[in-house]
C-alpha positions in Angstrom: 8.7 -18.8 -8.1 6.7 -16.2 -10.0 3.5 -18.0 -9.4 4.2 -18.2 -5.7 5.0 -14.5 -5.6 1.9 -13.6 -7.5 -0.2 -15.6 -5.1 1.4 -13.8 -2.1 0.6 -10.4 -3.7 -3.0 -11.6 -4.4 -3.3 -12.4 -0.7 -1.9 -9.0 0.1 -4.5 -7.3 -2.0 -7.3 -9.3 -0.3 -6.1 -8.4 3.2 -5.6 -4.7 2.2 -9.0 -4.5 0.6 -10.8 -5.7 3.7 -8.5 -3.7 6.0 -10.0 -0.5 4.6 -13.1 -1.3 6.6 -11.0 -1.8 9.8 -9.2 1.5 9.1 -12.4 3.4 8.6 -14.0 2.0 11.8 -10.8 2.6 13.8 -11.0 6.3 12.9 -14.2 6.6 15.0 -12.0 6.3 18.2 -8.5 7.5 17.4 -6.7 9.9 15.2 -4.8 9.0 12.0 -1.3 9.0 13.4 -2.4 7.2 16.6 -3.9 4.4 14.5 -0.8 4.1 12.2 1.5 4.1 15.2 -0.5 1.4 17.0 -0.9 -0.9 14.0 2.8 -0.6 13.2 3.8 -1.6 16.7 1.6 -4.7 16.4 3.0 -5.5 13.0 6.5 -5.3 14.3 5.6 -7.5 17.3 4.1 -10.1 15.0 7.3 -10.4 13.0 9.7 -10.7 15.9 9.0 -14.4 16.7 8.9 -15.1 12.9 12.4 -13.7 12.6 13.5 -15.8 15.6 12.2 -19.0 14.1 13.7 -18.3 10.6 17.1 -17.7 12.2 16.9 -21.1 13.8 15.4 -23.2 11.0 16.5 -21.2 8.0 19.1 -22.5 5.5 22.8 -21.9 6.6 24.2 -18.6 5.5 26.8 -18.4 2.8 30.3 -17.7 3.9 30.7 -13.9 4.3 33.6 -11.8 5.2 33.1 -9.3 8.1 33.1 -6.5 5.6 30.3 -8.1 3.6 28.2 -8.7 6.8 28.7 -5.1 7.8 27.6 -3.8 4.3 24.6 -6.2 4.4 23.4 -4.9 7.8 23.9 -1.4 6.6 21.8 -2.0 3.5 19.1 -3.8 5.6 18.8 -0.8 8.0 18.8 1.8 5.2 16.2 -0.2 3.3 13.9 -0.6 6.4 14.2 3.0 7.4 13.5 4.3 3.8 10.5 1.9 3.4 9.2 2.8 6.9 9.4 6.6 6.3 7.5 6.4 3.0 5.0 3.9 4.5 4.3 6.2 7.5 3.6 9.2 5.3 1.5 7.1 2.9 -0.5 5.4 5.7 -1.2 8.6 7.5 -2.4 10.2 4.3 -4.6 7.2 3.7 -6.2 7.5 7.1 -6.9 11.1 6.5 -8.5 10.2 3.2 -10.9 7.8 5.0 -12.1 10.8 7.1 -13.3 12.6 4.0 -14.6 9.8 1.7 -16.0 6.3 1.6 -14.1 3.0 1.8 -14.8 2.2 -1.8 -13.6 5.6 -3.2 -10.5 5.5 -1.0 -9.7 2.1 -2.3 -10.1 3.0 -5.9 -8.1 6.3 -5.7 -5.3 4.5 -3.8 -5.2 2.0 -6.7 -4.1 4.8 -9.0 -0.6 3.8 -8.1 -0.9 1.3 -10.9 -0.7 4.3 -13.3 1.7 6.4 -11.2 4.4 3.7 -11.0 5.2 3.6 -14.7 4.9 7.4 -14.9 7.5 7.9 -12.2 9.7 5.8 -14.3 9.9 8.7 -16.8 12.1 10.5 -14.2 14.5 7.6 -14.6 14.5 7.5 -18.3 11.8 4.8 -18.8 9.5 6.1 -21.5 5.8 5.3 -21.5 4.0 4.3 -24.7 0.7 5.4 -26.0 -1.1 2.7 -24.0 -0.1 4.2 -20.7 -1.2 7.7 -21.7 -4.5 6.3 -22.8 -4.8 4.6 -19.4 -4.1 8.0 -17.7 -6.9 9.6 -19.7 -9.4 6.9 -18.9 -8.5 7.0 -15.2 -9.0 10.8 -15.2 -12.4 10.3 -16.8 -13.2 7.7 -14.1 -12.2 10.1 -11.4 -14.5 12.7 -12.9 -17.5 10.4 -12.6 -16.4 9.1 -9.2 -16.0 12.6 -7.8 -19.0 14.3 -9.4 -21.6 15.3 -6.9 -24.9 17.0 -7.3 -24.5 17.3 -11.1 -21.2 19.2 -10.8 -17.5 18.3 -10.4 -16.2 18.3 -6.9 -12.5 17.9 -6.4 -12.8 17.8 -2.7 -10.2 17.2 0.1 -10.9 13.5 0.1 -10.1 13.2 -3.6 -6.9 15.2 -3.3 -5.7 13.2 -0.4 -6.6 10.0 -2.2 -4.5 11.0 -5.2 -1.6 12.0 -2.9 -1.9 8.6 -1.3 -1.6 6.9 -4.7 1.6 8.8 -5.4 3.1 7.9 -2.0 2.3 4.2 -2.2 3.8 4.2 -5.7 7.0 5.5 -4.1 6.7 2.7 -1.5 6.4 0.1 -4.2 9.5 1.4 -6.0 11.6 1.6 -2.9 10.7 -2.0 -2.0 11.6 -3.0 -5.6 15.0 -1.5 -5.1 15.8 -3.1 -1.7 13.8 -6.4 -1.8 16.5 -8.3 -3.9 19.3 -7.0 -1.6 18.1 -7.9 1.9 16.0 -10.3 3.9 12.4 -9.3 3.3 11.0 -10.2 6.8 13.8 -8.4 8.6 13.4 -5.3 6.4 9.6 -5.4 7.1 10.2 -5.4 10.8 12.6 -2.4 10.6 10.0 -0.8 8.4 7.3 -1.0 11.0 9.6 0.1 13.8 10.5 3.2 11.7 6.8 3.8 10.9 5.8 3.5 14.5 8.4 6.0 15.7 7.6 8.6 13.1 3.8 8.2 13.5 4.3 8.3 17.3 6.1 11.6 17.1 3.3 13.0 15.0 0.7 11.5 17.4 2.2 13.3 20.4 2.6 16.6 18.5 -0.8 16.8 16.8 -3.2 14.5 18.5 -4.4 13.8 22.1 -4.4 10.0 22.3 -5.9 8.2 25.3 -5.6 4.6 26.4 -9.4 4.4 26.6 -9.8 5.3 23.0 -7.0 3.0 21.8 -8.6 0.1 23.8 -12.0 0.9 22.3 -10.5 0.5 18.8 -8.6 -2.7 19.7 -10.4 -4.9 17.1 -9.7 -2.7 14.0 -6.2 -1.9 15.2 -5.4 -5.6 15.9 -6.7 -6.7 12.5 -4.8 -3.9 10.6 -1.7 -4.4 12.7 -1.5 -8.2 12.6 -2.9 -8.9 9.1 -2.6 -5.7 7.0 0.8 -4.7 8.5 2.4 -7.8 9.9 1.3 -10.3 7.2 0.3 -8.3 4.1 3.2 -5.8 3.9 5.7 -8.6 4.6 4.1 -10.7 1.8 4.4 -7.6 -0.4 8.2 -7.4 0.2 8.6 -11.1 -0.4 6.2 -11.2 -3.4 7.7 -8.3 -5.2 11.1 -10.0 -5.3 11.7 -11.1 -8.8 8.6 -9.4 -10.3 8.5 -6.2 -12.2 7.0 -3.2 -10.3 4.2 -2.7 -12.8 3.1 -6.3 -12.7 3.2 -6.3 -8.9 1.2 -3.1 -8.7 -1.4 -4.6 -11.1 -2.0 -7.6 -8.8 -2.1 -5.4 -5.7 -4.5 -3.0 -7.3 -7.2 -5.6 -6.8 -7.5 -4.2 -3.3 -9.6 -1.4 -4.8 -12.3 -3.9 -5.9 -12.2 -5.7 -2.6 -12.4 -2.5 -0.6 -15.5 -1.4 -2.5 -17.2 -4.8 -1.9 -16.2 -4.7 1.7 -17.5 -1.2 2.3 -20.8 -2.2 0.7 -21.2 -5.5 2.6 -19.9 -4.4 6.0 -20.5 -0.6 6.2 -23.5 -0.2 3.9 -21.5 2.3 1.9 -23.3 1.9 -1.4 -22.0 3.6 -4.6 -24.4 5.4 -7.0 -24.6 4.3 -10.6 -22.5 7.2 -11.7 -19.8 6.4 -9.1 -19.8 2.7 -10.1 -19.3 3.8 -13.7 -16.3 5.9 -12.6 -14.9 2.9 -10.7 -15.3 0.7 -13.7 -13.5 3.2 -15.9 -10.6 3.5 -13.4 -10.3 -0.3 -13.1 -10.4 -0.6 -16.9 -7.5 1.9 -17.0 -5.6 -0.2 -14.5 -6.0 -3.3 -16.6 -5.2 -1.5 -19.8 -2.0 -0.1 -18.4 -0.7 -3.7 -17.9 -1.8 -5.4 -21.1 1.3 -6.8 -22.9 2.4 -4.8 -25.9 3.1 -6.4 -29.2 6.8 -6.5 -30.0 7.8 -4.8 -33.2 9.2 -7.0 -35.8 12.9 -6.5 -36.1 14.1 -5.5 -39.5 
């Protein structure tokens, strides 16, 4: 079971990493909220027939009382709405990040959630050891080299948005961790995309001027991100996280940062300088260090 879940998360990371290219290209035609709204609608549509098939061929449900079914539906809706709200904010922030930095940098900064997830745990009484604080220090050093321009340090808007994005996706991982063992993952994913589409659509109408011509011009990146990154990858994330610790799940998914950098280099010719590559190496080293198993202390 854990091997299957890990493979699902690895596929998720691969799709997300390549989707950074589609997200970047799509921003040439539409605004961030328009893009998020369109891809979420496609993601929801992709899952509707999947849910219909699963309802027909899936295993028979265990006997439930009307009260248990009501509570189950309530939990499903609450979980989908919570995940969708966080995903909407995180995705819009990620799209804004791509307006101000390269695909590779955006991918690596987003992957900082691997460090943020255990740190958020401090708020819930989960203490971090020396290893995690060392990882934070190494990641900060990596960000310094990644963001240094012209011989000086530049904490620009793209970097700040990227770090906010890492925090928001950390919250998304933790929300999924809470609800994934309580509800059907595919159905929750569908509600998640519906919520995300509604919220992004409201923002789109308030702050952007979308046109059908621009949306149709961006149909390829929107379709890929909607069908694969949203419909497939986020659903795999919900299913794959079930039974895995959030820190382990975030480690596997953080491989999207490497894939995004490679994709940006191969498809968009967004080469990184030697200094920026060194910063990326430090950040990924921090990501790996944060998840190395600790030696158990011998019990007296």
